[in-house]
C-alpha positions, 0 to 999 in steps of 0.5 A: 500500500502506498500514497497515490498522489500529492506531497507524499506521493509513492511513499509506502505505508505500513498496514497492521498485521492480521485480518482485523483490517482490510486496507483499501486497494490502491486502485479503489483509493485512486477512484475514490480520490478522483471523485473527492478531488474537489472537496479535499484542498483545505478541508477537514477530513475524518478517517473513521475506522481508520485501520492503517490511516491510509485514506486520511494520509492520502487526504493530507497528501492531496491538500487536506488542512487537517485529518482526524483518525479515529481507531481503537485497535492498538495495532492499527493505532501504532500503524497510523502513528508510524505512517504519520511519522514516516510521511511527516504529517503529524502536524496536520493529524489528530489521532483519537484512540477510541471506539469510532462512535465515541470518538465522534464526540472528540471532534471540535470543529465548526465544520467537517468537510469529508467523513470517510468510514470503512467499518467492518462489513455487515455489522451495522457500525455505519448505521450507529455512526450515522445515527450519531452524526445526525446530531453533530453540529460539525456535520452541515449541508456541505459535509460529504460522508463516504461509506465503504461497505459490502455490496449487499449493504442496504442504506434505505434507512439513512433518510430517518437520520436526516441524510440522503444517498447522493450516489453509489460507486460499485466495485467487484467486492464492495462499494462506496456510498456518498451521503449528505444531509437532506435539505 
Protein backbone atom coordinates (compact mmCIF):
# COMPACT_ATOMS: atom_id res chain seq x y z
CA UNK A 1 0.00 0.00 0.00
CA UNK A 2 1.26 3.46 -0.86
CA UNK A 3 0.25 7.11 -1.07
CA UNK A 4 -1.15 7.63 -4.60
CA UNK A 5 -0.75 11.39 -5.14
CA UNK A 6 0.24 14.69 -3.58
CA UNK A 7 3.18 15.71 -1.42
CA UNK A 8 3.79 12.17 -0.09
CA UNK A 9 3.26 10.52 -3.48
CA UNK A 10 4.65 6.97 -3.81
CA UNK A 11 5.66 6.65 -0.15
CA UNK A 12 4.90 3.14 1.13
CA UNK A 13 2.59 2.78 4.12
CA UNK A 14 2.55 0.06 6.75
CA UNK A 15 -0.57 -1.98 7.40
CA UNK A 16 -1.50 -3.74 10.64
CA UNK A 17 -0.66 -7.43 10.70
CA UNK A 18 -3.51 -9.92 10.81
CA UNK A 19 -7.00 -9.98 9.37
CA UNK A 20 -8.59 -7.30 11.57
CA UNK A 21 -8.23 -4.62 8.89
CA UNK A 22 -8.64 -4.73 5.12
CA UNK A 23 -6.77 -1.80 3.59
CA UNK A 24 -8.44 -0.13 0.63
CA UNK A 25 -6.60 -1.18 -2.53
CA UNK A 26 -4.62 1.44 -4.44
CA UNK A 27 -6.98 1.18 -7.43
CA UNK A 28 -10.11 1.77 -5.33
CA UNK A 29 -8.35 4.53 -3.37
CA UNK A 30 -7.44 6.27 -6.62
CA UNK A 31 -11.05 6.08 -7.86
CA UNK A 32 -12.31 7.37 -4.50
CA UNK A 33 -9.99 10.38 -4.53
CA UNK A 34 -10.77 11.16 -8.17
CA UNK A 35 -14.38 11.54 -7.01
CA UNK A 36 -13.37 13.55 -3.92
CA UNK A 37 -10.79 15.84 -5.55
CA UNK A 38 -12.96 18.99 -5.41
CA UNK A 39 -13.57 18.53 -1.66
CA UNK A 40 -10.00 17.85 -0.48
CA UNK A 41 -7.89 21.04 -0.80
CA UNK A 42 -8.06 22.88 2.55
CA UNK A 43 -10.65 20.52 4.02
CA UNK A 44 -11.11 19.00 7.46
CA UNK A 45 -11.20 15.23 6.87
CA UNK A 46 -12.28 12.43 9.21
CA UNK A 47 -11.00 8.88 8.70
CA UNK A 48 -13.36 6.79 10.84
CA UNK A 49 -12.44 3.13 11.49
CA UNK A 50 -9.00 4.24 10.26
CA UNK A 51 -7.11 0.95 10.13
CA UNK A 52 -3.66 1.89 8.77
CA UNK A 53 -4.71 5.52 8.27
CA UNK A 54 -4.10 5.28 4.53
CA UNK A 55 -7.23 7.18 3.50
CA UNK A 56 -6.66 10.11 5.87
CA UNK A 57 -2.98 10.25 4.92
CA UNK A 58 -3.95 10.33 1.24
CA UNK A 59 -6.27 13.26 2.03
CA UNK A 60 -3.47 15.19 3.78
CA UNK A 61 -1.06 14.41 0.93
CA UNK A 62 -3.60 15.87 -1.51
CA UNK A 63 -4.04 19.08 0.48
CA UNK A 64 -6.40 18.50 3.41
CA UNK A 65 -5.78 21.09 6.13
CA UNK A 66 -6.34 18.57 8.93
CA UNK A 67 -7.31 14.92 9.31
CA UNK A 68 -8.78 13.09 12.27
CA UNK A 69 -8.02 9.38 12.59
CA UNK A 70 -10.45 7.50 14.84
CA UNK A 71 -9.44 3.94 15.70
CA UNK A 72 -9.45 1.75 18.80
CA UNK A 73 -7.33 -1.29 17.83
CA UNK A 74 -3.85 -0.92 19.40
CA UNK A 75 -2.01 -2.48 16.40
CA UNK A 76 -3.83 -0.16 14.00
CA UNK A 77 -3.15 2.91 16.16
CA UNK A 78 0.55 2.07 16.23
CA UNK A 79 0.49 1.67 12.46
CA UNK A 80 -1.27 5.03 11.97
CA UNK A 81 1.28 6.77 14.18
CA UNK A 82 4.22 5.17 12.32
CA UNK A 83 2.70 6.13 8.95
CA UNK A 84 2.13 9.72 10.08
CA UNK A 85 5.72 9.97 11.30
CA UNK A 86 7.08 8.46 8.07
CA UNK A 87 5.06 10.87 5.89
CA UNK A 88 5.82 13.76 8.29
CA UNK A 89 2.11 14.61 8.60
CA UNK A 90 1.82 14.58 12.43
CA UNK A 91 1.30 18.36 12.49
CA UNK A 92 -1.93 18.05 10.45
CA UNK A 93 -3.24 14.89 12.11
CA UNK A 94 -5.22 14.16 15.26
CA UNK A 95 -5.34 10.51 16.31
CA UNK A 96 -8.33 9.70 18.51
CA UNK A 97 -7.83 6.37 20.30
CA UNK A 98 -11.44 5.42 20.90
CA UNK A 99 -14.32 3.41 19.55
CA UNK A 100 -15.44 5.08 16.32
CA UNK A 101 -18.82 6.24 17.62
CA UNK A 102 -17.40 7.52 20.93
CA UNK A 103 -14.60 9.25 19.02
CA UNK A 104 -17.11 11.35 17.06
CA UNK A 105 -17.70 13.29 20.29
CA UNK A 106 -13.99 14.22 20.39
CA UNK A 107 -14.05 16.31 17.22
CA UNK A 108 -14.14 20.02 17.95
CA UNK A 109 -14.57 21.71 14.59
CA UNK A 110 -17.05 24.25 13.32
CA UNK A 111 -17.45 22.11 10.20
CA UNK A 112 -16.05 18.84 8.90
CA UNK A 113 -15.91 18.68 5.11
CA UNK A 114 -15.46 14.95 4.44
CA UNK A 115 -16.10 11.96 6.69
CA UNK A 116 -14.87 8.63 5.34
CA UNK A 117 -15.72 5.42 7.15
CA UNK A 118 -14.67 1.87 6.42
CA UNK A 119 -16.23 -0.17 9.24
CA UNK A 120 -16.18 -3.96 9.50
CA UNK A 121 -18.70 -5.20 6.94
CA UNK A 122 -22.21 -6.43 7.79
CA UNK A 123 -22.16 -5.40 11.45
CA UNK A 124 -24.21 -2.16 11.14
CA UNK A 125 -21.42 0.03 12.58
CA UNK A 126 -22.10 2.57 9.81
CA UNK A 127 -25.74 2.77 10.91
CA UNK A 128 -24.70 3.56 14.50
CA UNK A 129 -22.21 6.16 13.26
CA UNK A 130 -24.82 7.87 11.04
CA UNK A 131 -27.29 7.86 13.92
CA UNK A 132 -24.71 9.80 15.97
CA UNK A 133 -23.59 12.04 13.10
CA UNK A 134 -27.12 13.38 12.63
CA UNK A 135 -26.68 15.21 15.97
CA UNK A 136 -23.16 16.56 15.43
CA UNK A 137 -23.03 20.31 14.79
CA UNK A 138 -19.93 19.90 12.58
CA UNK A 139 -21.99 17.88 10.07
CA UNK A 140 -23.57 20.50 7.81
CA UNK A 141 -25.32 20.53 4.43
CA UNK A 142 -21.83 20.85 2.91
CA UNK A 143 -20.39 17.76 4.65
CA UNK A 144 -19.88 14.71 2.46
CA UNK A 145 -19.98 11.29 4.15
CA UNK A 146 -18.49 8.36 2.25
CA UNK A 147 -19.01 4.81 3.48
CA UNK A 148 -17.12 1.78 2.21
CA UNK A 149 -19.41 -1.22 2.57
CA UNK A 150 -20.17 -4.71 1.31
CA UNK A 151 -22.14 -4.79 -1.95
CA UNK A 152 -25.25 -6.15 -0.22
CA UNK A 153 -25.37 -3.45 2.48
CA UNK A 154 -28.67 -1.59 2.32
CA UNK A 155 -28.76 2.16 3.02
CA UNK A 156 -32.53 2.71 2.77
CA UNK A 157 -32.60 3.79 6.43
CA UNK A 158 -30.46 6.94 6.02
CA UNK A 159 -33.47 9.21 5.49
CA UNK A 160 -34.73 8.51 9.01
CA UNK A 161 -31.46 10.11 10.26
CA UNK A 162 -31.88 13.17 8.02
CA UNK A 163 -29.46 12.07 5.28
CA UNK A 164 -29.80 11.09 1.64
CA UNK A 165 -27.71 8.94 -0.67
CA UNK A 166 -26.12 11.19 -3.28
CA UNK A 167 -24.55 8.40 -5.33
CA UNK A 168 -23.06 4.94 -5.13
CA UNK A 169 -19.92 3.58 -6.78
CA UNK A 170 -19.79 -0.23 -7.02
CA UNK A 171 -16.64 -2.30 -7.35
CA UNK A 172 -16.21 -6.09 -7.66
CA UNK A 173 -16.36 -6.84 -3.94
CA UNK A 174 -17.56 -3.65 -2.23
CA UNK A 175 -18.96 -0.17 -2.82
CA UNK A 176 -18.64 3.47 -1.78
CA UNK A 177 -21.86 5.19 -0.81
CA UNK A 178 -21.85 9.02 -0.86
CA UNK A 179 -24.24 10.55 1.66
CA UNK A 180 -25.16 14.11 2.56
CA UNK A 181 -27.63 15.87 4.82
CA UNK A 182 -31.09 16.09 3.36
CA UNK A 183 -32.02 19.70 2.63
